[in-house]
PyMOL Python script that loads the backbone (N, CA, C, O; Angstrom):
from pymol import cmd

cmd.read_pdbstr("""\
ATOM      1  N   MET A   1       0.487  -0.923  -0.379  1.00  0.00           N
ATOM      2  CA  MET A   1       0.331  -0.265   0.223  1.00  0.00           C
ATOM      3  C   MET A   1       0.791   1.426  -0.005  1.00  0.00           C
ATOM      4  O   MET A   1       0.132   2.382  -0.414  1.00  0.00           O
ATOM      5  N   LEU A   2       1.932   1.336   0.364  1.00  0.00           N
ATOM      6  CA  LEU A   2       2.546   2.808   0.614  1.00  0.00           C
ATOM      7  C   LEU A   2       3.358   3.115  -1.197  1.00  0.00           C
ATOM      8  O   LEU A   2       3.963   4.020  -1.770  1.00  0.00           O
ATOM      9  N   SER A   3       2.907   1.826  -1.476  1.00  0.00           N
ATOM     10  CA  SER A   3       3.424   2.544  -3.146  1.00  0.00           C
ATOM     11  C   SER A   3       2.444   2.639  -3.542  1.00  0.00           C
ATOM     12  O   SER A   3       2.720   3.152  -4.626  1.00  0.00           O
ATOM     13  N   GLY A   4       1.354   2.540  -3.530  1.00  0.00           N
ATOM     14  CA  GLY A   4      -0.096   3.031  -4.273  1.00  0.00           C
ATOM     15  C   GLY A   4      -0.850   1.786  -4.435  1.00  0.00           C
ATOM     16  O   GLY A   4      -2.070   1.779  -4.272  1.00  0.00           O
ATOM     17  N   LYS A   5      -0.062   0.522  -4.810  1.00  0.00           N
ATOM     18  CA  LYS A   5      -0.248  -0.760  -4.911  1.00  0.00           C
ATOM     19  C   LYS A   5      -1.403  -2.335  -4.099  1.00  0.00           C
ATOM     20  O   LYS A   5      -0.803  -2.832  -3.145  1.00  0.00           O
ATOM     21  N   TYR A   6      -2.602  -2.928  -4.344  1.00  0.00           N
ATOM     22  CA  TYR A   6      -2.745  -3.564  -3.177  1.00  0.00           C
ATOM     23  C   TYR A   6      -3.366  -4.782  -4.263  1.00  0.00           C
ATOM     24  O   TYR A   6      -3.770  -4.549  -5.402  1.00  0.00           O
ATOM     25  N   THR A   7      -3.334  -5.827  -3.743  1.00  0.00           N
ATOM     26  CA  THR A   7      -4.069  -7.183  -5.193  1.00  0.00           C
ATOM     27  C   THR A   7      -5.033  -7.396  -3.485  1.00  0.00           C
ATOM     28  O   THR A   7      -4.705  -7.297  -2.302  1.00  0.00           O
ATOM     29  N   ILE A   8      -6.567  -7.790  -4.370  1.00  0.00           N
ATOM     30  CA  ILE A   8      -7.364  -8.318  -4.352  1.00  0.00           C
ATOM     31  C   ILE A   8      -7.591  -9.983  -4.298  1.00  0.00           C
ATOM     32  O   ILE A   8      -8.376 -10.447  -3.471  1.00  0.00           O
ATOM     33  N   ASP A   9      -7.239 -10.402  -4.743  1.00  0.00           N
ATOM     34  CA  ASP A   9      -6.440 -11.441  -5.393  1.00  0.00           C
ATOM     35  C   ASP A   9      -6.940 -12.656  -4.601  1.00  0.00           C
ATOM     36  O   ASP A   9      -7.605 -13.544  -5.133  1.00  0.00           O
ATOM     37  N   GLU A  10      -6.473 -12.656  -2.860  1.00  0.00           N
ATOM     38  CA  GLU A  10      -6.080 -13.406  -1.876  1.00  0.00           C
ATOM     39  C   GLU A  10      -7.942 -14.566  -2.191  1.00  0.00           C
ATOM     40  O   GLU A  10      -8.872 -14.551  -2.997  1.00  0.00           O
ATOM     41  N   PRO A  11      -7.540 -15.356  -0.986  1.00  0.00           N
ATOM     42  CA  PRO A  11      -8.512 -16.669  -1.132  1.00  0.00           C
ATOM     43  C   PRO A  11     -10.198 -14.982  -0.528  1.00  0.00           C
ATOM     44  O   PRO A  11     -11.226 -14.539  -1.041  1.00  0.00           O
ATOM     45  N   GLU A  12      -9.237 -14.700   0.999  1.00  0.00           N
ATOM     46  CA  GLU A  12     -10.138 -13.752   1.680  1.00  0.00           C
ATOM     47  C   GLU A  12     -11.233 -12.899   0.949  1.00  0.00           C
ATOM     48  O   GLU A  12     -12.349 -12.838   1.466  1.00  0.00           O
ATOM     49  N   TRP A  13     -10.920 -12.089  -0.489  1.00  0.00           N
ATOM     50  CA  TRP A  13     -11.950 -11.511  -1.103  1.00  0.00           C
ATOM     51  C   TRP A  13     -12.326 -12.425  -1.815  1.00  0.00           C
ATOM     52  O   TRP A  13     -12.530 -11.920  -2.918  1.00  0.00           O
ATOM     53  N   ALA A  14     -12.615 -13.840  -1.858  1.00  0.00           N
ATOM     54  CA  ALA A  14     -14.135 -14.648  -2.891  1.00  0.00           C
ATOM     55  C   ALA A  14     -15.151 -14.714  -2.977  1.00  0.00           C
ATOM     56  O   ALA A  14     -15.964 -15.083  -3.824  1.00  0.00           O
ATOM     57  N   ASP A  15     -15.152 -14.142  -1.566  1.00  0.00           N
ATOM     58  CA  ASP A  15     -16.835 -14.005  -1.187  1.00  0.00           C
ATOM     59  C   ASP A  15     -17.140 -12.879  -1.014  1.00  0.00           C
ATOM     60  O   ASP A  15     -18.337 -12.594  -1.017  1.00  0.00           O
ATOM     61  N   VAL A  16     -16.171 -11.892  -0.810  1.00  0.00           N
ATOM     62  CA  VAL A  16     -16.473 -10.196  -0.717  1.00  0.00           C
ATOM     63  C   VAL A  16     -17.391  -9.098  -1.811  1.00  0.00           C
ATOM     64  O   VAL A  16     -16.882  -8.568  -2.798  1.00  0.00           O
ATOM     65  N   SER A  17     -18.578  -8.944  -1.454  1.00  0.00           N
ATOM     66  CA  SER A  17     -19.235  -8.272  -2.978  1.00  0.00           C
ATOM     67  C   SER A  17     -18.497  -7.738  -3.645  1.00  0.00           C
ATOM     68  O   SER A  17     -17.402  -7.425  -3.179  1.00  0.00           O
ATOM     69  N   SER A  18     -18.849  -7.424  -5.055  1.00  0.00           N
ATOM     70  CA  SER A  18     -18.748  -6.083  -4.976  1.00  0.00           C
ATOM     71  C   SER A  18     -18.613  -4.753  -5.562  1.00  0.00           C
ATOM     72  O   SER A  18     -17.882  -4.120  -6.323  1.00  0.00           O
ATOM     73  N   GLU A  19     -20.388  -4.542  -4.358  1.00  0.00           N
ATOM     74  CA  GLU A  19     -19.857  -3.359  -3.546  1.00  0.00           C
ATOM     75  C   GLU A  19     -18.524  -3.131  -2.827  1.00  0.00           C
ATOM     76  O   GLU A  19     -17.608  -2.332  -3.021  1.00  0.00           O
ATOM     77  N   ALA A  20     -18.762  -4.269  -1.779  1.00  0.00           N
ATOM     78  CA  ALA A  20     -17.666  -4.221  -0.784  1.00  0.00           C
ATOM     79  C   ALA A  20     -16.380  -3.893  -1.600  1.00  0.00           C
ATOM     80  O   ALA A  20     -15.634  -3.006  -1.185  1.00  0.00           O
ATOM     81  N   LYS A  21     -16.096  -4.558  -2.721  1.00  0.00           N
ATOM     82  CA  LYS A  21     -14.446  -4.289  -2.996  1.00  0.00           C
ATOM     83  C   LYS A  21     -14.312  -2.830  -3.643  1.00  0.00           C
ATOM     84  O   LYS A  21     -13.203  -2.305  -3.543  1.00  0.00           O
ATOM     85  N   ASP A  22     -15.471  -2.022  -4.388  1.00  0.00           N
ATOM     86  CA  ASP A  22     -15.726  -0.700  -4.609  1.00  0.00           C
ATOM     87  C   ASP A  22     -15.329  -0.165  -3.139  1.00  0.00           C
ATOM     88  O   ASP A  22     -14.297   0.480  -2.955  1.00  0.00           O
ATOM     89  N   LEU A  23     -15.909  -0.373  -2.479  1.00  0.00           N
ATOM     90  CA  LEU A  23     -15.531   0.426  -1.483  1.00  0.00           C
ATOM     91  C   LEU A  23     -14.223   0.159  -0.671  1.00  0.00           C
ATOM     92  O   LEU A  23     -13.498   0.851   0.045  1.00  0.00           O
ATOM     93  N   VAL A  24     -14.230  -0.751  -0.964  1.00  0.00           N
ATOM     94  CA  VAL A  24     -12.292  -0.445  -0.177  1.00  0.00           C
ATOM     95  C   VAL A  24     -11.346   0.246  -0.770  1.00  0.00           C
ATOM     96  O   VAL A  24     -10.523   0.939  -0.172  1.00  0.00           O
ATOM     97  N   ALA A  25     -11.475  -0.042  -3.082  1.00  0.00           N
ATOM     98  CA  ALA A  25     -10.940   0.439  -3.486  1.00  0.00           C
ATOM     99  C   ALA A  25     -10.854   1.403  -3.497  1.00  0.00           C
ATOM    100  O   ALA A  25      -9.716   1.837  -3.677  1.00  0.00           O
ATOM    101  N   LYS A  26     -12.009   2.411  -3.311  1.00  0.00           N
ATOM    102  CA  LYS A  26     -11.627   4.012  -3.200  1.00  0.00           C
ATOM    103  C   LYS A  26     -11.387   4.418  -2.035  1.00  0.00           C
ATOM    104  O   LYS A  26     -11.330   5.648  -2.026  1.00  0.00           O
ATOM    105  N   LEU A  27     -11.120   3.693  -0.450  1.00  0.00           N
ATOM    106  CA  LEU A  27     -10.445   4.261   0.484  1.00  0.00           C
ATOM    107  C   LEU A  27      -9.132   3.695   0.076  1.00  0.00           C
ATOM    108  O   LEU A  27      -8.530   4.753   0.258  1.00  0.00           O
ATOM    109  N   LEU A  28      -8.466   3.117  -0.213  1.00  0.00           N
ATOM    110  CA  LEU A  28      -7.157   2.485  -0.722  1.00  0.00           C
ATOM    111  C   LEU A  28      -6.995   3.211  -1.699  1.00  0.00           C
ATOM    112  O   LEU A  28      -5.937   2.816  -2.189  1.00  0.00           O
ATOM    113  N   THR A  29      -7.458   4.211  -2.430  1.00  0.00           N
ATOM    114  CA  THR A  29      -6.862   5.048  -3.554  1.00  0.00           C
ATOM    115  C   THR A  29      -5.507   6.160  -2.541  1.00  0.00           C
ATOM    116  O   THR A  29      -5.616   6.959  -1.611  1.00  0.00           O
ATOM    117  N   PHE A  30      -4.356   5.648  -3.337  1.00  0.00           N
ATOM    118  CA  PHE A  30      -3.292   6.380  -3.494  1.00  0.00           C
ATOM    119  C   PHE A  30      -3.227   7.640  -2.968  1.00  0.00           C
ATOM    120  O   PHE A  30      -3.074   8.113  -1.842  1.00  0.00           O
ATOM    121  N   ASN A  31      -3.451   8.243  -4.550  1.00  0.00           N
ATOM    122  CA  ASN A  31      -3.215  10.191  -4.164  1.00  0.00           C
ATOM    123  C   ASN A  31      -5.251  10.450  -3.337  1.00  0.00           C
ATOM    124  O   ASN A  31      -6.355  10.057  -3.715  1.00  0.00           O
ATOM    125  N   PRO A  32      -4.741  11.345  -2.059  1.00  0.00           N
ATOM    126  CA  PRO A  32      -5.259  11.375  -1.351  1.00  0.00           C
ATOM    127  C   PRO A  32      -6.873  12.591  -2.149  1.00  0.00           C
ATOM    128  O   PRO A  32      -8.045  12.598  -1.774  1.00  0.00           O
ATOM    129  N   GLU A  33      -6.251  13.375  -3.208  1.00  0.00           N
ATOM    130  CA  GLU A  33      -7.142  13.852  -3.509  1.00  0.00           C
ATOM    131  C   GLU A  33      -8.011  13.007  -4.027  1.00  0.00           C
ATOM    132  O   GLU A  33      -9.149  13.477  -4.007  1.00  0.00           O
ATOM    133  N   GLU A  34      -7.958  12.211  -4.371  1.00  0.00           N
ATOM    134  CA  GLU A  34      -9.147  11.359  -5.310  1.00  0.00           C
ATOM    135  C   GLU A  34      -9.496  10.185  -4.277  1.00  0.00           C
ATOM    136  O   GLU A  34     -10.283   9.336  -4.697  1.00  0.00           O
ATOM    137  N   ARG A  35      -9.082  10.062  -3.184  1.00  0.00           N
ATOM    138  CA  ARG A  35      -9.244   9.518  -2.266  1.00  0.00           C
ATOM    139  C   ARG A  35     -11.084   9.825  -1.561  1.00  0.00           C
ATOM    140  O   ARG A  35     -11.506  10.920  -1.190  1.00  0.00           O
ATOM    141  N   ILE A  36     -12.219   7.919  -1.553  1.00  0.00           N
ATOM    142  CA  ILE A  36     -12.797   8.580  -0.970  1.00  0.00           C
ATOM    143  C   ILE A  36     -12.999   9.613   0.518  1.00  0.00           C
ATOM    144  O   ILE A  36     -12.381   9.177   1.489  1.00  0.00           O
ATOM    145  N   SER A  37     -13.658  10.680   0.709  1.00  0.00           N
ATOM    146  CA  SER A  37     -13.393  11.224   2.676  1.00  0.00           C
ATOM    147  C   SER A  37     -14.235   9.838   3.672  1.00  0.00           C
ATOM    148  O   SER A  37     -14.392   8.635   3.463  1.00  0.00           O
ATOM    149  N   ALA A  38     -14.386  10.202   4.106  1.00  0.00           N
ATOM    150  CA  ALA A  38     -14.647   8.910   5.437  1.00  0.00           C
ATOM    151  C   ALA A  38     -15.884   9.608   5.084  1.00  0.00           C
ATOM    152  O   ALA A  38     -16.487   8.820   4.356  1.00  0.00           O
ATOM    153  N   PHE A  39     -16.551  10.633   5.214  1.00  0.00           N
ATOM    154  CA  PHE A  39     -18.492  11.025   5.095  1.00  0.00           C
ATOM    155  C   PHE A  39     -18.683  10.512   3.675  1.00  0.00           C
ATOM    156  O   PHE A  39     -19.341   9.504   3.419  1.00  0.00           O
ATOM    157  N   ASP A  40     -18.037  11.304   2.720  1.00  0.00           N
ATOM    158  CA  ASP A  40     -18.985   9.691   1.965  1.00  0.00           C
ATOM    159  C   ASP A  40     -18.513   8.043   2.144  1.00  0.00           C
ATOM    160  O   ASP A  40     -19.307   7.212   1.703  1.00  0.00           O
ATOM    161  N   ALA A  41     -17.814   7.772   2.494  1.00  0.00           N
ATOM    162  CA  ALA A  41     -17.584   6.148   2.450  1.00  0.00           C
ATOM    163  C   ALA A  41     -19.293   6.178   3.277  1.00  0.00           C
ATOM    164  O   ALA A  41     -20.265   5.645   2.742  1.00  0.00           O
ATOM    165  N   LEU A  42     -19.344   6.667   4.195  1.00  0.00           N
ATOM    166  CA  LEU A  42     -20.321   6.264   5.774  1.00  0.00           C
ATOM    167  C   LEU A  42     -22.030   5.943   4.109  1.00  0.00           C
ATOM    168  O   LEU A  42     -23.033   5.230   4.072  1.00  0.00           O
ATOM    169  N   LYS A  43     -21.448   6.870   3.211  1.00  0.00           N
ATOM    170  CA  LYS A  43     -22.506   7.055   2.242  1.00  0.00           C
ATOM    171  C   LYS A  43     -23.149   5.703   1.247  1.00  0.00           C
ATOM    172  O   LYS A  43     -24.234   5.584   0.679  1.00  0.00           O
ATOM    173  N   HIS A  44     -21.771   4.645   1.345  1.00  0.00           N
ATOM    174  CA  HIS A  44     -21.259   4.204  -0.204  1.00  0.00           C
ATOM    175  C   HIS A  44     -22.525   3.010   0.452  1.00  0.00           C
ATOM    176  O   HIS A  44     -22.828   2.558   1.556  1.00  0.00           O
ATOM    177  N   PRO A  45     -23.003   2.859  -1.010  1.00  0.00           N
ATOM    178  CA  PRO A  45     -24.590   1.831  -1.003  1.00  0.00           C
ATOM    179  C   PRO A  45     -23.887   0.562  -0.323  1.00  0.00           C
ATOM    180  O   PRO A  45     -24.692  -0.252   0.130  1.00  0.00           O
ATOM    181  N   TRP A  46     -22.391   0.213  -0.153  1.00  0.00           N
ATOM    182  CA  TRP A  46     -22.531  -0.889   0.543  1.00  0.00           C
ATOM    183  C   TRP A  46     -22.532  -1.018   2.546  1.00  0.00           C
ATOM    184  O   TRP A  46     -22.441  -2.061   3.194  1.00  0.00           O
ATOM    185  N   ILE A  47     -22.659   0.335   3.065  1.00  0.00           N
ATOM    186  CA  ILE A  47     -22.761   1.364   4.247  1.00  0.00           C
ATOM    187  C   ILE A  47     -23.416   0.863   4.524  1.00  0.00           C
ATOM    188  O   ILE A  47     -23.510  -0.031   5.365  1.00  0.00           O
ATOM    189  N   ASP A  48     -24.679   1.763   3.243  1.00  0.00           N
ATOM    190  CA  ASP A  48     -26.301   1.454   3.702  1.00  0.00           C
ATOM    191  C   ASP A  48     -26.952   0.756   3.693  1.00  0.00           C
ATOM    192  O   ASP A  48     -28.051   0.707   4.246  1.00  0.00           O
ATOM    193  N   LYS A  49     -26.259  -0.218   2.839  1.00  0.00           N
ATOM    194  CA  LYS A  49     -27.206  -2.328   3.210  1.00  0.00           C
ATOM    195  C   LYS A  49     -26.999  -2.337   4.328  1.00  0.00           C
ATOM    196  O   LYS A  49     -28.036  -2.338   4.990  1.00  0.00           O
ATOM    197  N   PHE A  50     -25.612  -2.348   5.197  1.00  0.00           N
ATOM    198  CA  PHE A  50     -25.597  -3.476   6.217  1.00  0.00           C
ATOM    199  C   PHE A  50     -25.549  -2.229   7.808  1.00  0.00           C
ATOM    200  O   PHE A  50     -24.915  -2.592   8.799  1.00  0.00           O
ATOM    201  N   ALA A  51     -26.432  -0.569   7.801  1.00  0.00           N
ATOM    202  CA  ALA A  51     -26.070  -0.159   8.189  1.00  0.00           C
ATOM    203  C   ALA A  51     -27.290   0.043   9.006  1.00  0.00           C
ATOM    204  O   ALA A  51     -27.662   1.156   9.378  1.00  0.00           O
ATOM    205  N   GLU A  52     -27.922  -1.105   9.283  1.00  0.00           N
ATOM    206  CA  GLU A  52     -28.686  -1.922  10.365  1.00  0.00           C
ATOM    207  C   GLU A  52     -28.709  -2.731  10.929  1.00  0.00           C
ATOM    208  O   GLU A  52     -29.157  -3.832  10.610  1.00  0.00           O
ATOM    209  N   ALA A  53     -28.235  -2.416  11.924  1.00  0.00           N
ATOM    210  CA  ALA A  53     -27.723  -3.432  14.099  1.00  0.00           C
ATOM    211  C   ALA A  53     -28.041  -4.657  13.632  1.00  0.00           C
ATOM    212  O   ALA A  53     -27.284  -5.627  13.674  1.00  0.00           O
ATOM    213  N   GLY A  54     -29.775  -4.643  12.929  1.00  0.00           N
ATOM    214  CA  GLY A  54     -29.702  -6.342  12.908  1.00  0.00           C
ATOM    215  C   GLY A  54     -29.253  -7.769  11.337  1.00  0.00           C
ATOM    216  O   GLY A  54     -29.402  -8.969  11.105  1.00  0.00           O
ATOM    217  N   LYS A  55     -28.715  -6.612  10.739  1.00  0.00           N
ATOM    218  CA  LYS A  55     -28.066  -7.318   9.665  1.00  0.00           C
ATOM    219  C   LYS A  55     -26.299  -7.361   9.216  1.00  0.00           C
ATOM    220  O   LYS A  55     -25.749  -7.512   8.125  1.00  0.00           O
ATOM    221  N   VAL A  56     -25.542  -7.069  11.175  1.00  0.00           N
ATOM    222  CA  VAL A  56     -24.506  -7.272  11.204  1.00  0.00           C
ATOM    223  C   VAL A  56     -24.438  -8.517  11.570  1.00  0.00           C
ATOM    224  O   VAL A  56     -25.337  -8.956  12.287  1.00  0.00           O
ATOM    225  N   ASP A  57     -23.382  -9.345  11.170  1.00  0.00           N
ATOM    226  CA  ASP A  57     -22.925 -10.514  10.651  1.00  0.00           C
ATOM    227  C   ASP A  57     -21.468 -10.353  11.744  1.00  0.00           C
ATOM    228  O   ASP A  57     -20.347  -9.893  11.526  1.00  0.00           O
ATOM    229  N   THR A  58     -22.141 -11.005  13.063  1.00  0.00           N
ATOM    230  CA  THR A  58     -20.934 -11.094  13.912  1.00  0.00           C
ATOM    231  C   THR A  58     -19.685 -12.180  13.535  1.00  0.00           C
ATOM    232  O   THR A  58     -18.499 -11.879  13.663  1.00  0.00           O
ATOM    233  N   LYS A  59     -19.908 -12.792  13.308  1.00  0.00           N
ATOM    234  CA  LYS A  59     -18.538 -13.363  12.957  1.00  0.00           C
ATOM    235  C   LYS A  59     -17.712 -12.774  11.766  1.00  0.00           C
ATOM    236  O   LYS A  59     -16.491 -12.723  11.621  1.00  0.00           O
ATOM    237  N   VAL A  60     -19.041 -12.209  10.704  1.00  0.00           N
ATOM    238  CA  VAL A  60     -18.002 -11.816   9.652  1.00  0.00           C
ATOM    239  C   VAL A  60     -17.713 -10.793  10.590  1.00  0.00           C
ATOM    240  O   VAL A  60     -16.718 -11.171  11.210  1.00  0.00           O
ATOM    241  N   ALA A  61     -18.162  -9.458  11.089  1.00  0.00           N
ATOM    242  CA  ALA A  61     -17.466  -8.274  11.467  1.00  0.00           C
ATOM    243  C   ALA A  61     -16.118  -7.991  12.436  1.00  0.00           C
ATOM    244  O   ALA A  61     -15.327  -7.050  12.499  1.00  0.00           O
ATOM    245  N   ALA A  62     -16.288  -9.691  13.402  1.00  0.00           N
ATOM    246  CA  ALA A  62     -15.039 -10.193  13.901  1.00  0.00           C
ATOM    247  C   ALA A  62     -13.761 -10.608  13.226  1.00  0.00           C
ATOM    248  O   ALA A  62     -12.736 -10.770  13.889  1.00  0.00           O
ATOM    249  N   ARG A  63     -13.791 -10.756  12.126  1.00  0.00           N
ATOM    250  CA  ARG A  63     -13.071 -11.732  11.014  1.00  0.00           C
ATOM    251  C   ARG A  63     -12.253 -10.561  10.358  1.00  0.00           C
ATOM    252  O   ARG A  63     -11.102 -10.629   9.926  1.00  0.00           O
ATOM    253  N   THR A  64     -13.507  -8.932  10.382  1.00  0.00           N
ATOM    254  CA  THR A  64     -12.983  -7.939   9.912  1.00  0.00           C
ATOM    255  C   THR A  64     -12.109  -7.168  10.390  1.00  0.00           C
ATOM    256  O   THR A  64     -11.312  -6.470   9.763  1.00  0.00           O
ATOM    257  N   LEU A  65     -12.252  -7.288  11.662  1.00  0.00           N
ATOM    258  CA  LEU A  65     -11.508  -6.045  13.107  1.00  0.00           C
ATOM    259  C   LEU A  65     -10.294  -6.913  12.232  1.00  0.00           C
ATOM    260  O   LEU A  65      -9.435  -6.524  11.441  1.00  0.00           O
ATOM    261  N   GLN A  66     -10.630  -8.202  12.735  1.00  0.00           N
ATOM    262  CA  GLN A  66      -8.977  -9.141  13.099  1.00  0.00           C
ATOM    263  C   GLN A  66      -8.163  -8.134  11.308  1.00  0.00           C
ATOM    264  O   GLN A  66      -7.353  -7.220  11.147  1.00  0.00           O
ATOM    265  N   ASN A  67      -8.515  -8.506  10.914  1.00  0.00           N
ATOM    266  CA  ASN A  67      -7.757  -8.050   9.891  1.00  0.00           C
ATOM    267  C   ASN A  67      -7.492  -6.930   9.316  1.00  0.00           C
ATOM    268  O   ASN A  67      -6.800  -6.960   8.298  1.00  0.00           O
ATOM    269  N   LEU A  68      -7.942  -5.766   9.791  1.00  0.00           N
ATOM    270  CA  LEU A  68      -7.999  -4.094   9.574  1.00  0.00           C
ATOM    271  C   LEU A  68      -6.996  -4.611  10.825  1.00  0.00           C
ATOM    272  O   LEU A  68      -6.003  -5.208  10.409  1.00  0.00           O
ATOM    273  N   GLN A  69      -7.086  -4.486  12.226  1.00  0.00           N
ATOM    274  CA  GLN A  69      -5.242  -5.093  12.891  1.00  0.00           C
ATOM    275  C   GLN A  69      -4.646  -5.658  12.906  1.00  0.00           C
ATOM    276  O   GLN A  69      -4.023  -5.563  13.963  1.00  0.00           O
ATOM    277  N   ASN A  70      -4.138  -6.719  12.036  1.00  0.00           N
ATOM    278  CA  ASN A  70      -3.277  -7.673  10.898  1.00  0.00           C
ATOM    279  C   ASN A  70      -2.364  -6.115   9.815  1.00  0.00           C
ATOM    280  O   ASN A  70      -1.321  -5.477   9.961  1.00  0.00           O
ATOM    281  N   PHE A  71      -3.442  -6.107   8.855  1.00  0.00           N
ATOM    282  CA  PHE A  71      -3.195  -5.281   8.098  1.00  0.00           C
ATOM    283  C   PHE A  71      -2.301  -3.379   8.573  1.00  0.00           C
ATOM    284  O   PHE A  71      -1.341  -2.730   8.157  1.00  0.00           O
ATOM    285  N   ARG A  72      -3.220  -3.242   9.476  1.00  0.00           N
ATOM    286  CA  ARG A  72      -1.955  -2.091  10.580  1.00  0.00           C
ATOM    287  C   ARG A  72      -1.126  -2.380  10.662  1.00  0.00           C
ATOM    288  O   ARG A  72      -0.232  -1.838  10.013  1.00  0.00           O
ATOM    289  N   VAL A  73      -0.764  -3.837  11.850  1.00  0.00           N
ATOM    290  CA  VAL A  73       0.225  -3.819  12.569  1.00  0.00           C
ATOM    291  C   VAL A  73       1.813  -3.863  11.016  1.00  0.00           C
ATOM    292  O   VAL A  73       2.950  -3.501  11.319  1.00  0.00           O
ATOM    293  N   SER A  74       1.453  -4.376   9.483  1.00  0.00           N
ATOM    294  CA  SER A  74       1.743  -5.246   8.903  1.00  0.00           C
ATOM    295  C   SER A  74       2.328  -4.051   8.055  1.00  0.00           C
ATOM    296  O   SER A  74       3.405  -4.085   7.461  1.00  0.00           O
ATOM    297  N   ALA A  75       1.400  -2.931   8.093  1.00  0.00           N
ATOM    298  CA  ALA A  75       1.717  -1.436   7.133  1.00  0.00           C
ATOM    299  C   ALA A  75       2.581  -0.609   8.164  1.00  0.00           C
ATOM    300  O   ALA A  75       3.566  -0.010   7.733  1.00  0.00           O
ATOM    301  N   PHE A  76       2.362  -0.567   9.084  1.00  0.00           N
ATOM    302  CA  PHE A  76       3.528  -0.193   9.579  1.00  0.00           C
ATOM    303  C   PHE A  76       5.055  -0.093  10.214  1.00  0.00           C
ATOM    304  O   PHE A  76       5.896   0.785  10.406  1.00  0.00           O
ATOM    305  N   SER A  77       4.894  -1.656  10.447  1.00  0.00           N
ATOM    306  CA  SER A  77       6.057  -2.604  10.455  1.00  0.00           C
ATOM    307  C   SER A  77       6.945  -2.670   9.487  1.00  0.00           C
ATOM    308  O   SER A  77       7.828  -3.427   9.889  1.00  0.00           O
ATOM    309  N   ILE A  78       7.273  -2.170   8.089  1.00  0.00           N
ATOM    310  CA  ILE A  78       7.097  -1.797   6.958  1.00  0.00           C
ATOM    311  C   ILE A  78       8.504  -0.936   6.844  1.00  0.00           C
ATOM    312  O   ILE A  78       8.364  -0.034   6.018  1.00  0.00           O
ATOM    313  N   LYS A  79       9.687  -0.957   7.379  1.00  0.00           N
ATOM    314  CA  LYS A  79      10.803  -0.079   6.561  1.00  0.00           C
ATOM    315  C   LYS A  79      11.230   0.322   5.380  1.00  0.00           C
ATOM    316  O   LYS A  79      12.218   1.052   5.295  1.00  0.00           O
TER     317      LYS A  79
END
""", "prot")
cmd.dss("prot")
cmd.show_as("cartoon", "prot")
cmd.util.cbc("prot")
cmd.orient("prot")
């Protein structure tokens, strides 16, 4: 990500919807001028689709949180 390049070809992405992949791509846009804002991200169709608390899959949410934590650790440990 430090070079602006990433891939979503790993097996973890196989079951991820195209809407979710679109949001991730917009959040990971390298150029800050082109990157989606937090405000706009919250209005993204994927967020709207799952915004209701009753629709949250707790297993998926826990796995997502763990993946984000792992990404954060690995992103900041690169020298």
